[in-house]
N, C-alpha and C positions, 0 to 999 in steps of 0.2 A: 503493502501500500504505499510507503513512502515511497517508492521510483514513480506512484504513478501521478501523488502529489508535487515529486521536483516534475514529473515532466508535466503537470499539466501546468506550473509553473512558468515554463519560458515557451509553453503558446501564450497565441495573441485571445483573445477573447473571440477573435470572426474562424480561425479555426478550429477550436473547439466545440462550437454551436454548428459548422460546416458539418465538424465528425457527428453529431448527436443528433442531427438532424437524418444527413443517412443510417446514424443505427433504425430509426424510428421509420424510416420506408422499409428500410430493408427487412424489420422487426410484422409490417403490416403483409408486403409482400408473399415473408416463409409463409404465415398466417394463412393469407388467402390459399398457398400455396401445395398447402399441408391438412387439408378442409379433406377431401378425398378418403386421407386415413382418418381425419375429426383428431391432428394434433390439434395444439395452440401455442403458442410463442408469445412468453411476458416479460417482463424489462420494462428499461428504461434509454435510453441515449445510446448510446451506441452496446449497450450490455446487456446480454439477452441471455432467456431456458426455453428452448421451445419443449413441449410435456405431451407426454403422451396420451392427452386428455383430454375430452374440450373444454370449453372458458369457462366459467373466469373459474382461475386457480389466482387465489385470494390469500393462500393460509394454505401450510405442509400435508394441516387433514384431507386437502383439493386433490393431492398427490399419493396418498401413504398407499394406496390398497392396488397401484398403479403394476401390473405386470411390467420389471425392470427386462425381463427379452423383450421388448419395447423402445424400450431405448437405446440396448446392444444393436437392437435389427439398427434402426436407422445411425448410431456410431456406426458402422460395420459397411451401408450401405453405402452413405458417404467421405465417407474411408476410400471404400471402393472405387468411388468416383471420383477424387484426388481433392477431398477435403478435410480438413480438418475439426471435429468442434470434439471437446470432452467429451466424454460416453455418459454423464450423467444430463446432457442438452444442450448447457453455456459456452456461449459465444460472446467472441467484446471482437468489438470492431479497431485497428490499424489502419493509423493513418495510411499505409502502403495498398492498402484495398485498390482498385479502381474501381467507376464502377462493371467493367470486363468483372471481372473479380465476383465481385455481385450478379451480377444476373449471374452468371452460373452457378453457383452457388444456389442460387433462388429455381432455377432451370435443376440443376441434380436431387434436392428435396422437393416438385414436380416430379419429376420423373418417380424417383421410390413412392411418390404419395399415389400414384396413377397407379406402380408397375403391385403396393399391397393394396390396392383400395375391398380387394375382393376378400382380405381376412376380416374388414372393422366388422363383420359379421359375424363374427366370431368369434371376438376380441376379449376376453375378462379383464372387466371392466374394475 
């Protein structure tokens, strides 16, 4: 966290605002892309978490009973497509990422959702 504070102090307000706006857009696009499998995305600014449950997720108990295999399936699927997120579904944007990277990530999430939508009916919640 100390590094995050130090870097934040080095960046101007417009850069941070732009990063957080990109995060807000990405979160919305991911939420839409993952609709076929009933996943949602929460977070603020450039930090977000993908949850294998429909929204809203407001507290830990909203995801406490989720089968962890859904998180692992998403993690490994995205990894195979060239995108790394934490296995628990967490990700944070980097200033090094451009729109092409983000669009590719959304496309990978959409492909995951389309390929696994048929499992939704049998998914234990």
